[in-house]
N, CA, C, O and the ligand as a Tripos MOL2 file, in Angstrom:
@<TRIPOS>MOLECULE
protein
  309   307    78     0     0
PROTEIN
NO_CHARGES

@<TRIPOS>ATOM
      1 N           5.3160    1.5990  -13.8250 N.3       1 MET1
      2 CA          4.4110    0.9260  -12.9680 C.3       1 MET1
      3 C           5.3450    0.1860  -12.0050 C.2       1 MET1
      4 O           6.3030   -0.4630  -12.4280 O.2       1 MET1
      5 N           5.0720    0.2860  -10.8010 N.am      2 ALA2
      6 CA          5.8540   -0.3980   -9.7020 C.3       2 ALA2
      7 C           4.9560   -1.5760   -9.1510 C.2       2 ALA2
      8 O           3.7880   -1.4190   -8.7960 O.2       2 ALA2
      9 N           5.6080   -2.7120   -9.1240 N.am      3 LEU3
     10 CA          4.8760   -3.8510   -8.6230 C.3       3 LEU3
     11 C           5.6140   -4.4710   -7.3860 C.2       3 LEU3
     12 O           6.7450   -4.9470   -7.4920 O.2       3 LEU3
     13 N           4.9570   -4.4430   -6.2810 N.am      4 PHE4
     14 CA          5.4380   -4.9800   -5.0830 C.3       4 PHE4
     15 C           4.7230   -6.2340   -4.6990 C.2       4 PHE4
     16 O           3.5050   -6.1990   -4.5200 O.2       4 PHE4
     17 N           5.4120   -7.3510   -4.5600 N.am      5 ASN5
     18 CA          4.8150   -8.6010   -4.2040 C.3       5 ASN5
     19 C           5.2450   -9.0170   -2.8760 C.2       5 ASN5
     20 O           6.3870   -9.4080   -2.6320 O.2       5 ASN5
     21 N           4.2460   -8.9170   -1.9700 N.am      6 PHE6
     22 CA          4.5470   -9.2080   -0.5070 C.3       6 PHE6
     23 C           3.7030  -10.4970   -0.1940 C.2       6 PHE6
     24 O           3.5280  -10.8460    0.9730 O.2       6 PHE6
     25 N           3.2070  -11.1640   -1.2040 N.am      7 SER7
     26 CA          2.2880  -12.2630   -0.8660 C.3       7 SER7
     27 C           3.0430  -13.5020   -0.5380 C.2       7 SER7
     28 O           4.1840  -13.7000   -0.9560 O.2       7 SER7
     29 N           2.3830  -14.3400    0.2230 N.am      8 ASN8
     30 CA          2.8110  -15.7230    0.5160 C.3       8 ASN8
     31 C           2.1700  -16.4460   -0.6300 C.2       8 ASN8
     32 O           0.9480  -16.3890   -0.7640 O.2       8 ASN8
     33 N           2.9040  -17.1070   -1.4470 N.am      9 GLU9
     34 CA          2.3070  -17.5370   -2.6990 C.3       9 GLU9
     35 C           1.4450  -18.8610   -2.4750 C.2       9 GLU9
     36 O           0.7780  -19.3110   -3.4060 O.2       9 GLU9
     37 N           1.4690  -19.4570   -1.2640 N.am     10 SER10
     38 CA          0.5680  -20.5430   -1.0120 C.3      10 SER10
     39 C          -0.8500  -20.1670   -0.5910 C.2      10 SER10
     40 O          -1.7270  -21.0100   -0.4000 O.2      10 SER10
     41 N          -1.0270  -18.8110   -0.4540 N.am     11 ARG11
     42 CA         -2.3090  -18.3640    0.0010 C.3      11 ARG11
     43 C          -2.9180  -17.4810   -1.0050 C.2      11 ARG11
     44 O          -2.2880  -17.1000   -1.9910 O.2      11 ARG11
     45 N          -4.2380  -17.1240   -0.7480 N.am     12 ASN12
     46 CA         -4.8890  -16.2400   -1.6660 C.3      12 ASN12
     47 C          -4.4120  -14.8000   -1.4860 C.2      12 ASN12
     48 O          -4.1780  -14.3410   -0.3690 O.2      12 ASN12
     49 N          -4.2760  -14.1110   -2.5960 N.am     13 THR13
     50 CA         -3.7890  -12.8100   -2.6410 C.3      13 THR13
     51 C          -4.7420  -11.9090   -3.2710 C.2      13 THR13
     52 O          -5.6450  -12.2530   -4.0340 O.2      13 THR13
     53 N          -4.4260  -10.5500   -2.8340 N.am     14 TYR14
     54 CA         -5.2650   -9.4560   -3.4050 C.3      14 TYR14
     55 C          -4.3150   -8.5170   -3.9190 C.2      14 TYR14
     56 O          -3.2280   -8.2860   -3.3880 O.2      14 TYR14
     57 N          -4.7850   -7.9300   -5.0620 N.am     15 VAL15
     58 CA         -3.7980   -6.8480   -5.8230 C.3      15 VAL15
     59 C          -4.4870   -5.5610   -5.4820 C.2      15 VAL15
     60 O          -5.6350   -5.3580   -5.8780 O.2      15 VAL15
     61 N          -3.8550   -4.7130   -4.7860 N.am     16 GLN16
     62 CA         -4.3240   -3.3510   -4.6720 C.3      16 GLN16
     63 C          -3.6740   -2.4830   -5.5860 C.2      16 GLN16
     64 O          -2.4530   -2.3330   -5.5410 O.2      16 GLN16
     65 N          -4.4970   -1.8120   -6.5360 N.am     17 THR17
     66 CA         -3.8770   -0.8950   -7.4660 C.3      17 THR17
     67 C          -4.4160    0.4440   -7.3770 C.2      17 THR17
     68 O          -5.6390    0.5820   -7.3900 O.2      17 THR17
     69 N          -3.6500    1.4500   -7.2860 N.am     18 ASN18
     70 CA         -4.0200    2.8240   -7.3240 C.3      18 ASN18
     71 C          -3.0880    3.7270   -7.8720 C.2      18 ASN18
     72 O          -1.9220    3.3510   -7.9900 O.2      18 ASN18
     73 N          -3.4170    4.8580   -8.2260 N.am     19 MET19
     74 CA         -2.5230    5.7930   -8.9110 C.3      19 MET19
     75 C          -2.1300    6.9520   -7.8590 C.2      19 MET19
     76 O          -2.9240    7.4800   -7.0800 O.2      19 MET19
     77 N          -0.8200    7.2340   -7.9770 N.am     20 CYS20
     78 CA         -0.2880    8.3490   -7.2470 C.3      20 CYS20
     79 C          -0.8410    9.6900   -7.7040 C.2      20 CYS20
     80 O          -0.6960   10.0300   -8.8780 O.2      20 CYS20
     81 N          -1.4690   10.4640   -6.8260 N.am     21 ARG21
     82 CA         -2.1670   11.6660   -7.2990 C.3      21 ARG21
     83 C          -1.1190   12.7420   -7.7120 C.2      21 ARG21
     84 O          -1.4730   13.7640   -8.3000 O.2      21 ARG21
     85 N           0.1010   12.5040   -7.4090 N.am     22 HIS22
     86 CA          1.0460   13.5220   -7.7700 C.3      22 HIS22
     87 C           1.8270   13.1830   -9.0610 C.2      22 HIS22
     88 O           1.8270   13.9490  -10.0240 O.2      22 HIS22
     89 N           2.5140   11.9710   -9.0450 N.am     23 CYS23
     90 CA          3.2740   11.6250  -10.1720 C.3      23 CYS23
     91 C           2.6160   10.7050  -11.1970 C.2      23 CYS23
     92 O           3.1660   10.3420  -12.2370 O.2      23 CYS23
     93 N           1.3520   10.3530  -10.7960 N.am     24 LYS24
     94 CA          0.3950    9.5390  -11.7790 C.3      24 LYS24
     95 C           0.9340    8.1810  -12.0530 C.2      24 LYS24
     96 O           0.5180    7.5290  -13.0100 O.2      24 LYS24
     97 N           1.8550    7.7310  -11.2340 N.am     25 GLU25
     98 CA          2.3080    6.3600  -11.4400 C.3      25 GLU25
     99 C           1.2780    5.4500  -10.8340 C.2      25 GLU25
    100 O           0.6640    5.7130   -9.7990 O.2      25 GLU25
    101 N           1.1260    4.3200  -11.5770 N.am     26 ILE26
    102 CA          0.2400    3.3150  -11.1490 C.3      26 ILE26
    103 C           1.0060    2.3160  -10.2740 C.2      26 ILE26
    104 O           2.0470    1.8020  -10.6840 O.2      26 ILE26
    105 N           0.4980    2.0450   -9.0810 N.am     27 ASN27
    106 CA          1.1690    1.1810   -8.1350 C.3      27 ASN27
    107 C           0.2790   -0.1090   -7.9520 C.2      27 ASN27
    108 O          -0.9320   -0.0220   -7.7520 O.2      27 ASN27
    109 N           0.9020   -1.2240   -8.0270 N.am     28 SER28
    110 CA          0.1290   -2.4090   -7.6560 C.3      28 SER28
    111 C           0.8760   -3.0420   -6.5300 C.2      28 SER28
    112 O           2.0670   -3.3300   -6.6470 O.2      28 SER28
    113 N           0.1670   -3.2720   -5.3970 N.am     29 ILE29
    114 CA          0.8340   -4.0050   -4.2780 C.3      29 ILE29
    115 C           0.0240   -5.3180   -4.0340 C.2      29 ILE29
    116 O          -1.1790   -5.2450   -3.7840 O.2      29 ILE29
    117 N           0.6540   -6.4850   -4.1040 N.am     30 ILE30
    118 CA          0.1020   -7.7620   -3.8840 C.3      30 ILE30
    119 C           0.2480   -8.1090   -2.4630 C.2      30 ILE30
    120 O           1.3590   -8.1090   -1.9310 O.2      30 ILE30
    121 N          -0.8730   -8.4180   -1.7990 N.am     31 VAL31
    122 CA         -0.8890   -8.6830   -0.4190 C.3      31 VAL31
    123 C          -1.6880   -9.9460   -0.0320 C.2      31 VAL31
    124 O          -2.4270  -10.4590   -0.8730 O.2      31 VAL31
    125 N          -1.5840  -10.4080    1.0650 N.am     32 ASP32
    126 CA         -2.3990  -11.5500    1.5530 C.3      32 ASP32
    127 C          -3.8110  -11.1930    1.6850 C.2      32 ASP32
    128 O          -4.1010  -10.2160    2.3740 O.2      32 ASP32
    129 N          -4.7600  -11.9050    1.0760 N.am     33 MET33
    130 CA         -6.1310  -11.5950    1.0750 C.3      33 MET33
    131 C          -6.7300  -11.5290    2.4110 C.2      33 MET33
    132 O          -7.5840  -10.6780    2.6580 O.2      33 MET33
    133 N          -6.3080  -12.4330    3.3440 N.am     34 ASP34
    134 CA         -6.8880  -12.5070    4.6830 C.3      34 ASP34
    135 C          -6.4350  -11.1140    5.4600 C.2      34 ASP34
    136 O          -7.2140  -10.4470    6.1420 O.2      34 ASP34
    137 N          -5.1720  -10.8230    5.2600 N.am     35 ALA35
    138 CA         -4.6760   -9.6310    5.9650 C.3      35 ALA35
    139 C          -5.4140   -8.4470    5.3660 C.2      35 ALA35
    140 O          -5.8100   -7.5600    6.1220 O.2      35 ALA35
    141 N          -5.6340   -8.3690    4.0070 N.am     36 PHE36
    142 CA         -6.3330   -7.2180    3.4230 C.3      36 PHE36
    143 C          -7.7070   -7.1410    3.9730 C.2      36 PHE36
    144 O          -8.1490   -6.0590    4.3590 O.2      36 PHE36
    145 N          -8.4110   -8.2370    4.0300 N.am     37 THR37
    146 CA         -9.7530   -8.2470    4.5000 C.3      37 THR37
    147 C          -9.8770   -7.7170    5.9040 C.2      37 THR37
    148 O         -10.7480   -6.9050    6.2170 O.2      37 THR37
    149 N          -8.9380   -8.2240    6.7830 N.am     38 GLN38
    150 CA         -8.9820   -7.7990    8.1820 C.3      38 GLN38
    151 C          -8.6450   -6.3500    8.2730 C.2      38 GLN38
    152 O          -9.2110   -5.7050    9.1560 O.2      38 GLN38
    153 N          -7.8020   -5.7500    7.4830 N.am     39 TRP39
    154 CA         -7.4410   -4.3100    7.4710 C.3      39 TRP39
    155 C          -8.7160   -3.5330    6.9980 C.2      39 TRP39
    156 O          -9.1050   -2.5630    7.6490 O.2      39 TRP39
    157 N          -9.3520   -3.9400    5.8980 N.am     40 ARG40
    158 CA        -10.4630   -3.2410    5.2800 C.3      40 ARG40
    159 C         -11.7890   -3.2220    6.1140 C.2      40 ARG40
    160 O         -12.6550   -2.3560    5.9890 O.2      40 ARG40
    161 N         -11.8440   -4.2860    6.9850 N.am     41 THR41
    162 CA        -12.9790   -4.4680    7.8870 C.3      41 THR41
    163 C         -12.7250   -3.8520    9.3070 C.2      41 THR41
    164 O         -13.5510   -3.9080   10.2170 O.2      41 THR41
    165 N         -11.5570   -3.2900    9.3930 N.am     42 GLY42
    166 CA        -11.1510   -2.6270   10.6770 C.3      42 GLY42
    167 C         -10.7560   -3.4330   11.7680 C.2      42 GLY42
    168 O         -10.5850   -2.9380   12.8820 O.2      42 GLY42
    169 N         -10.5860   -4.7200   11.5220 N.am     43 LYS43
    170 CA        -10.0790   -5.6940   12.5770 C.3      43 LYS43
    171 C          -8.5700   -5.5740   12.8430 C.2      43 LYS43
    172 O          -8.0720   -6.0310   13.8720 O.2      43 LYS43
    173 N          -7.8770   -4.9710   11.9240 N.am     44 LEU44
    174 CA         -6.3970   -4.8450   12.1520 C.3      44 LEU44
    175 C          -5.9760   -3.3980   11.7020 C.2      44 LEU44
    176 O          -6.5680   -2.8740   10.7570 O.2      44 LEU44
    177 N          -5.0680   -2.8100   12.2940 N.am     45 PHE45
    178 CA         -4.4430   -1.6140   11.9030 C.3      45 PHE45
    179 C          -3.5030   -2.0580   10.7060 C.2      45 PHE45
    180 O          -3.1000   -3.2160   10.5930 O.2      45 PHE45
    181 N          -3.2100   -1.1120    9.8840 N.am     46 ILE46
    182 CA         -2.4470   -1.4170    8.6810 C.3      46 ILE46
    183 C          -1.0980   -1.9620    9.0300 C.2      46 ILE46
    184 O          -0.6040   -2.8770    8.3720 O.2      46 ILE46
    185 N          -0.4610   -1.3860   10.1090 N.am     47 GLN47
    186 CA          0.8110   -1.8460   10.4730 C.3      47 GLN47
    187 C           0.8400   -3.3010   10.9820 C.2      47 GLN47
    188 O           1.8490   -4.0030   10.9230 O.2      47 GLN47
    189 N          -0.3410   -3.6980   11.4850 N.am     48 ASP48
    190 CA         -0.4770   -5.0970   11.9690 C.3      48 ASP48
    191 C          -0.8880   -6.0440   10.9370 C.2      48 ASP48
    192 O          -0.5310   -7.2220   10.9230 O.2      48 ASP48
    193 N          -1.7050   -5.4530   10.0080 N.am     49 ALA49
    194 CA         -2.0220   -6.4110    8.7930 C.3      49 ALA49
    195 C          -0.8720   -6.7130    7.8790 C.2      49 ALA49
    196 O          -0.6480   -7.8200    7.3900 O.2      49 ALA49
    197 N          -0.1200   -5.5590    7.6830 N.am     50 PHE50
    198 CA          1.0800   -5.7170    6.6380 C.3      50 PHE50
    199 C           2.3370   -5.3120    7.4460 C.2      50 PHE50
    200 O           2.8540   -4.2400    7.1350 O.2      50 PHE50
    201 N           2.8330   -5.9590    8.3380 N.am     51 PRO51
    202 CA          4.0990   -5.5720    9.1180 C.3      51 PRO51
    203 C           5.2890   -5.5470    8.1320 C.2      51 PRO51
    204 O           6.2860   -4.8880    8.4270 O.2      51 PRO51
    205 N           5.2270   -6.2260    6.9950 N.am     52 HIS52
    206 CA          6.3720   -6.3090    6.1080 C.3      52 HIS52
    207 C           6.4080   -5.1370    5.1430 C.2      52 HIS52
    208 O           7.3860   -4.9610    4.4160 O.2      52 HIS52
    209 N           5.3170   -4.3100    5.1290 N.am     53 LEU53
    210 CA          5.3250   -3.0840    4.3210 C.3      53 LEU53
    211 C           6.0900   -1.9860    4.9230 C.2      53 LEU53
    212 O           5.9560   -1.8000    6.1320 O.2      53 LEU53
    213 N           6.9220   -1.1900    4.2010 N.am     54 SER54
    214 CA          7.5600   -0.0930    4.6530 C.3      54 SER54
    215 C           6.3610    0.9950    4.9680 C.2      54 SER54
    216 O           5.2200    0.8300    4.5390 O.2      54 SER54
    217 N           6.7120    2.0060    5.6830 N.am     55 ALA55
    218 CA          5.7700    3.1660    5.8540 C.3      55 ALA55
    219 C           5.4140    3.7460    4.5220 C.2      55 ALA55
    220 O           4.2660    4.1490    4.3360 O.2      55 ALA55
    221 N           6.3420    3.8190    3.5600 N.am     56 ASP56
    222 CA          6.0440    4.3830    2.2480 C.3      56 ASP56
    223 C           4.9980    3.3930    1.6280 C.2      56 ASP56
    224 O           3.9620    3.8250    1.1220 O.2      56 ASP56
    225 N           5.2630    2.1860    1.6740 N.am     57 ASP57
    226 CA          4.2700    1.2260    0.9420 C.3      57 ASP57
    227 C           2.9760    1.2250    1.6900 C.2      57 ASP57
    228 O           1.9670    0.9220    1.0540 O.2      57 ASP57
    229 N           2.8750    1.5180    2.9330 N.am     58 ARG58
    230 CA          1.6200    1.4870    3.7270 C.3      58 ARG58
    231 C           0.8720    2.7760    3.1210 C.2      58 ARG58
    232 O          -0.3280    2.7030    2.8560 O.2      58 ARG58
    233 N           1.5310    3.8430    2.9280 N.am     59 GLU59
    234 CA          0.7780    5.0940    2.4040 C.3      59 GLU59
    235 C           0.3610    4.8870    1.0760 C.2      59 GLU59
    236 O          -0.6550    5.4550    0.6750 O.2      59 GLU59
    237 N           1.0770    4.0760    0.2720 N.am     60 VAL60
    238 CA          0.5830    3.6310   -1.0640 C.3      60 VAL60
    239 C          -0.6550    2.8730   -0.9910 C.2      60 VAL60
    240 O          -1.6090    3.0980   -1.7350 O.2      60 VAL60
    241 N          -0.6370    1.9720   -0.0920 N.am     61 MET61
    242 CA         -1.8640    1.0950    0.1650 C.3      61 MET61
    243 C          -3.0840    1.9960    0.4850 C.2      61 MET61
    244 O          -4.1730    1.8400   -0.0660 O.2      61 MET61
    245 N          -2.8400    2.9080    1.3740 N.am     62 ILE62
    246 CA         -4.0380    3.7340    1.9030 C.3      62 ILE62
    247 C          -4.4080    4.7240    0.8010 C.2      62 ILE62
    248 O          -5.5660    4.7480    0.3830 O.2      62 ILE62
    249 N          -3.4700    5.5440    0.3110 N.am     63 SER63
    250 CA         -3.8880    6.6570   -0.4810 C.3      63 SER63
    251 C          -3.4100    6.5180   -1.9700 C.2      63 SER63
    252 O          -3.9050    7.2240   -2.8480 O.2      63 SER63
    253 N          -2.4560    5.6080   -2.2250 N.am     64 GLY64
    254 CA         -1.8470    5.5450   -3.4620 C.3      64 GLY64
    255 C          -0.6990    6.5540   -3.7760 C.2      64 GLY64
    256 O          -0.0090    6.5090   -4.7950 O.2      64 GLY64
    257 N          -0.5830    7.4550   -2.7890 N.am     65 THR65
    258 CA          0.4880    8.4930   -2.9950 C.3      65 THR65
    259 C           1.7370    8.2310   -2.2790 C.2      65 THR65
    260 O           1.7230    7.9460   -1.0820 O.2      65 THR65
    261 N           2.8680    8.3190   -2.9920 N.am     66 HIS66
    262 CA          4.2600    8.1880   -2.3880 C.3      66 HIS66
    263 C           4.4630    9.1120   -1.3180 C.2      66 HIS66
    264 O           3.9630   10.2340   -1.4120 O.2      66 HIS66
    265 N           5.1150    8.7970   -0.3370 N.am     67 ILE67
    266 CA          5.5440    9.7540    0.7040 C.3      67 ILE67
    267 C           6.4940   10.8190    0.0260 C.2      67 ILE67
    268 O           6.3520   12.0060    0.3190 O.2      67 ILE67
    269 N           7.3680   10.4530   -0.7890 N.am     68 ALA68
    270 CA          8.1380   11.5010   -1.4590 C.3      68 ALA68
    271 C           7.2760   12.5130   -2.3380 C.2      68 ALA68
    272 O           7.6410   13.6800   -2.4780 O.2      68 ALA68
    273 N           6.1660   12.0340   -2.8970 N.am     69 CYS69
    274 CA          5.3070   12.9360   -3.6680 C.3      69 CYS69
    275 C           4.4770   13.7720   -2.6430 C.2      69 CYS69
    276 O           4.2100   14.9340   -2.9460 O.2      69 CYS69
    277 N           4.0680   13.2840   -1.5020 N.am     70 TRP70
    278 CA          3.4600   14.0960   -0.5490 C.3      70 TRP70
    279 C           4.3450   15.2520   -0.0730 C.2      70 TRP70
    280 O           3.9190   16.3890    0.1290 O.2      70 TRP70
    281 N           5.6010   14.8680    0.0880 N.am     71 ASN71
    282 CA          6.5200   15.9550    0.5110 C.3      71 ASN71
    283 C           6.7710   16.9680   -0.5170 C.2      71 ASN71
    284 O           7.1510   18.0830   -0.1580 O.2      71 ASN71
    285 N           6.5780   16.6680   -1.9060 N.am     72 GLU72
    286 CA          6.7000   17.5310   -2.9210 C.3      72 GLU72
    287 C           5.4910   18.4870   -2.9020 C.2      72 GLU72
    288 O           5.6160   19.6960   -3.0950 O.2      72 GLU72
    289 N           4.2620   17.8530   -2.6470 N.am     73 MET73
    290 CA          3.0850   18.6940   -2.7310 C.3      73 MET73
    291 C           2.9390   19.5250   -1.5410 C.2      73 MET73
    292 O           2.3690   20.6120   -1.6410 O.2      73 MET73
    293 N           3.4020   19.1170   -0.4190 N.am     74 PHE74
    294 CA          3.3330   19.8250    0.8410 C.3      74 PHE74
    295 C           4.6660   20.0020    1.5300 C.2      74 PHE74
    296 O           4.9000   19.5150    2.6360 O.2      74 PHE74
    297 N           5.4720   20.6690    0.8820 N.am     75 PRO75
    298 CA          6.9280   20.8290    1.5540 C.3      75 PRO75
    299 C           6.8300   21.3940    2.9030 C.2      75 PRO75
    300 O           6.0750   22.3180    3.2020 O.2      75 PRO75
    301 N           7.6490   20.7800    3.7210 N.am     76 GLU76
    302 CA          7.7250   21.3790    5.1440 C.3      76 GLU76
    303 C           8.8890   22.3710    5.2590 C.2      76 GLU76
    304 O          10.0250   22.0700    4.8930 O.2      76 GLU76
    305 N           8.6000   23.4490    5.7310 N.am     77 GLU77
    306 CA          9.6250   24.5180    5.9190 C.3      77 GLU77
    307 C          10.2610   24.3780    7.2460 C.2      77 GLU77
    308 O          11.1380   25.1670    7.5960 O.2      77 GLU77
    309 ZN          4.0870    9.5460   -6.7030 Zn       78 ZN78
@<TRIPOS>BOND
     1     1     2 1
     2     2     3 1
     3     3     4 2
     4     3     5 am
     5     5     6 1
     6     6     7 1
     7     7     8 2
     8     7     9 am
     9     9    10 1
    10    10    11 1
    11    11    12 2
    12    11    13 am
    13    13    14 1
    14    14    15 1
    15    15    16 2
    16    15    17 am
    17    17    18 1
    18    18    19 1
    19    19    20 2
    20    19    21 am
    21    21    22 1
    22    22    23 1
    23    23    24 2
    24    23    25 am
    25    25    26 1
    26    26    27 1
    27    27    28 2
    28    27    29 am
    29    29    30 1
    30    30    31 1
    31    31    32 2
    32    31    33 am
    33    33    34 1
    34    34    35 1
    35    35    36 2
    36    35    37 am
    37    37    38 1
    38    38    39 1
    39    39    40 2
    40    39    41 am
    41    41    42 1
    42    42    43 1
    43    43    44 2
    44    43    45 am
    45    45    46 1
    46    46    47 1
    47    47    48 2
    48    47    49 am
    49    49    50 1
    50    50    51 1
    51    51    52 2
    52    51    53 am
    53    53    54 1
    54    54    55 1
    55    55    56 2
    56    55    57 am
    57    57    58 1
    58    58    59 1
    59    59    60 2
    60    59    61 am
    61    61    62 1
    62    62    63 1
    63    63    64 2
    64    63    65 am
    65    65    66 1
    66    66    67 1
    67    67    68 2
    68    67    69 am
    69    69    70 1
    70    70    71 1
    71    71    72 2
    72    71    73 am
    73    73    74 1
    74    74    75 1
    75    75    76 2
    76    75    77 am
    77    77    78 1
    78    78    79 1
    79    79    80 2
    80    79    81 am
    81    81    82 1
    82    82    83 1
    83    83    84 2
    84    83    85 am
    85    85    86 1
    86    86    87 1
    87    87    88 2
    88    87    89 am
    89    89    90 1
    90    90    91 1
    91    91    92 2
    92    91    93 am
    93    93    94 1
    94    94    95 1
    95    95    96 2
    96    95    97 am
    97    97    98 1
    98    98    99 1
    99    99   100 2
   100    99   101 am
   101   101   102 1
   102   102   103 1
   103   103   104 2
   104   103   105 am
   105   105   106 1
   106   106   107 1
   107   107   108 2
   108   107   109 am
   109   109   110 1
   110   110   111 1
   111   111   112 2
   112   111   113 am
   113   113   114 1
   114   114   115 1
   115   115   116 2
   116   115   117 am
   117   117   118 1
   118   118   119 1
   119   119   120 2
   120   119   121 am
   121   121   122 1
   122   122   123 1
   123   123   124 2
   124   123   125 am
   125   125   126 1
   126   126   127 1
   127   127   128 2
   128   127   129 am
   129   129   130 1
   130   130   131 1
   131   131   132 2
   132   131   133 am
   133   133   134 1
   134   134   135 1
   135   135   136 2
   136   135   137 am
   137   137   138 1
   138   138   139 1
   139   139   140 2
   140   139   141 am
   141   141   142 1
   142   142   143 1
   143   143   144 2
   144   143   145 am
   145   145   146 1
   146   146   147 1
   147   147   148 2
   148   147   149 am
   149   149   150 1
   150   150   151 1
   151   151   152 2
   152   151   153 am
   153   153   154 1
   154   154   155 1
   155   155   156 2
   156   155   157 am
   157   157   158 1
   158   158   159 1
   159   159   160 2
   160   159   161 am
   161   161   162 1
   162   162   163 1
   163   163   164 2
   164   163   165 am
   165   165   166 1
   166   166   167 1
   167   167   168 2
   168   167   169 am
   169   169   170 1
   170   170   171 1
   171   171   172 2
   172   171   173 am
   173   173   174 1
   174   174   175 1
   175   175   176 2
   176   175   177 am
   177   177   178 1
   178   178   179 1
   179   179   180 2
   180   179   181 am
   181   181   182 1
   182   182   183 1
   183   183   184 2
   184   183   185 am
   185   185   186 1
   186   186   187 1
   187   187   188 2
   188   187   189 am
   189   189   190 1
   190   190   191 1
   191   191   192 2
   192   191   193 am
   193   193   194 1
   194   194   195 1
   195   195   196 2
   196   195   197 am
   197   197   198 1
   198   198   199 1
   199   199   200 2
   200   199   201 am
   201   201   202 1
   202   202   203 1
   203   203   204 2
   204   203   205 am
   205   205   206 1
   206   206   207 1
   207   207   208 2
   208   207   209 am
   209   209   210 1
   210   210   211 1
   211   211   212 2
   212   211   213 am
   213   213   214 1
   214   214   215 1
   215   215   216 2
   216   215   217 am
   217   217   218 1
   218   218   219 1
   219   219   220 2
   220   219   221 am
   221   221   222 1
   222   222   223 1
   223   223   224 2
   224   223   225 am
   225   225   226 1
   226   226   227 1
   227   227   228 2
   228   227   229 am
   229   229   230 1
   230   230   231 1
   231   231   232 2
   232   231   233 am
   233   233   234 1
   234   234   235 1
   235   235   236 2
   236   235   237 am
   237   237   238 1
   238   238   239 1
   239   239   240 2
   240   239   241 am
   241   241   242 1
   242   242   243 1
   243   243   244 2
   244   243   245 am
   245   245   246 1
   246   246   247 1
   247   247   248 2
   248   247   249 am
   249   249   250 1
   250   250   251 1
   251   251   252 2
   252   251   253 am
   253   253   254 1
   254   254   255 1
   255   255   256 2
   256   255   257 am
   257   257   258 1
   258   258   259 1
   259   259   260 2
   260   259   261 am
   261   261   262 1
   262   262   263 1
   263   263   264 2
   264   263   265 am
   265   265   266 1
   266   266   267 1
   267   267   268 2
   268   267   269 am
   269   269   270 1
   270   270   271 1
   271   271   272 2
   272   271   273 am
   273   273   274 1
   274   274   275 1
   275   275   276 2
   276   275   277 am
   277   277   278 1
   278   278   279 1
   279   279   280 2
   280   279   281 am
   281   281   282 1
   282   282   283 1
   283   283   284 2
   284   283   285 am
   285   285   286 1
   286   286   287 1
   287   287   288 2
   288   287   289 am
   289   289   290 1
   290   290   291 1
   291   291   292 2
   292   291   293 am
   293   293   294 1
   294   294   295 1
   295   295   296 2
   296   295   297 am
   297   297   298 1
   298   298   299 1
   299   299   300 2
   300   299   301 am
   301   301   302 1
   302   302   303 1
   303   303   304 2
   304   303   305 am
   305   305   306 1
   306   306   307 1
   307   307   308 2
@<TRIPOS>SUBSTRUCTURE
     1 MET1         2 RESIDUE 1 A MET
     2 ALA2         6 RESIDUE 1 A ALA
     3 LEU3        10 RESIDUE 1 A LEU
     4 PHE4        14 RESIDUE 1 A PHE
     5 ASN5        18 RESIDUE 1 A ASN
     6 PHE6        22 RESIDUE 1 A PHE
     7 SER7        26 RESIDUE 1 A SER
     8 ASN8        30 RESIDUE 1 A ASN
     9 GLU9        34 RESIDUE 1 A GLU
    10 SER10       38 RESIDUE 1 A SER
    11 ARG11       42 RESIDUE 1 A ARG
    12 ASN12       46 RESIDUE 1 A ASN
    13 THR13       50 RESIDUE 1 A THR
    14 TYR14       54 RESIDUE 1 A TYR
    15 VAL15       58 RESIDUE 1 A VAL
    16 GLN16       62 RESIDUE 1 A GLN
    17 THR17       66 RESIDUE 1 A THR
    18 ASN18       70 RESIDUE 1 A ASN
    19 MET19       74 RESIDUE 1 A MET
    20 CYS20       78 RESIDUE 1 A CYS
    21 ARG21       82 RESIDUE 1 A ARG
    22 HIS22       86 RESIDUE 1 A HIS
    23 CYS23       90 RESIDUE 1 A CYS
    24 LYS24       94 RESIDUE 1 A LYS
    25 GLU25       98 RESIDUE 1 A GLU
    26 ILE26      102 RESIDUE 1 A ILE
    27 ASN27      106 RESIDUE 1 A ASN
    28 SER28      110 RESIDUE 1 A SER
    29 ILE29      114 RESIDUE 1 A ILE
    30 ILE30      118 RESIDUE 1 A ILE
    31 VAL31      122 RESIDUE 1 A VAL
    32 ASP32      126 RESIDUE 1 A ASP
    33 MET33      130 RESIDUE 1 A MET
    34 ASP34      134 RESIDUE 1 A ASP
    35 ALA35      138 RESIDUE 1 A ALA
    36 PHE36      142 RESIDUE 1 A PHE
    37 THR37      146 RESIDUE 1 A THR
    38 GLN38      150 RESIDUE 1 A GLN
    39 TRP39      154 RESIDUE 1 A TRP
    40 ARG40      158 RESIDUE 1 A ARG
    41 THR41      162 RESIDUE 1 A THR
    42 GLY42      166 RESIDUE 1 A GLY
    43 LYS43      170 RESIDUE 1 A LYS
    44 LEU44      174 RESIDUE 1 A LEU
    45 PHE45      178 RESIDUE 1 A PHE
    46 ILE46      182 RESIDUE 1 A ILE
    47 GLN47      186 RESIDUE 1 A GLN
    48 ASP48      190 RESIDUE 1 A ASP
    49 ALA49      194 RESIDUE 1 A ALA
    50 PHE50      198 RESIDUE 1 A PHE
    51 PRO51      202 RESIDUE 1 A PRO
    52 HIS52      206 RESIDUE 1 A HIS
    53 LEU53      210 RESIDUE 1 A LEU
    54 SER54      214 RESIDUE 1 A SER
    55 ALA55      218 RESIDUE 1 A ALA
    56 ASP56      222 RESIDUE 1 A ASP
    57 ASP57      226 RESIDUE 1 A ASP
    58 ARG58      230 RESIDUE 1 A ARG
    59 GLU59      234 RESIDUE 1 A GLU
    60 VAL60      238 RESIDUE 1 A VAL
    61 MET61      242 RESIDUE 1 A MET
    62 ILE62      246 RESIDUE 1 A ILE
    63 SER63      250 RESIDUE 1 A SER
    64 GLY64      254 RESIDUE 1 A GLY
    65 THR65      258 RESIDUE 1 A THR
    66 HIS66      262 RESIDUE 1 A HIS
    67 ILE67      266 RESIDUE 1 A ILE
    68 ALA68      270 RESIDUE 1 A ALA
    69 CYS69      274 RESIDUE 1 A CYS
    70 TRP70      278 RESIDUE 1 A TRP
    71 ASN71      282 RESIDUE 1 A ASN
    72 GLU72      286 RESIDUE 1 A GLU
    73 MET73      290 RESIDUE 1 A MET
    74 PHE74      294 RESIDUE 1 A PHE
    75 PRO75      298 RESIDUE 1 A PRO
    76 GLU76      302 RESIDUE 1 A GLU
    77 GLU77      306 RESIDUE 1 A GLU
    78 ZN78       309 GROUP 0 **** ****
């Protein structure tokens, strides 16, 4: 289990937990509740809501699936 803590501890946080469909690893990403709410309600794009997340971490937020695992499932020739 991977735990990523990107929260500012003085604010409310939300823990997004989902499972990678390829390697079955459970990922938990702790993010700012306000940013999460604005992303889920469509007020912010994910890169604006969570600018501190890497592209890989954003994919985990969206689908739970690691980029490396996507590449294994759908290798590019
Ligand atoms: Zn994976």
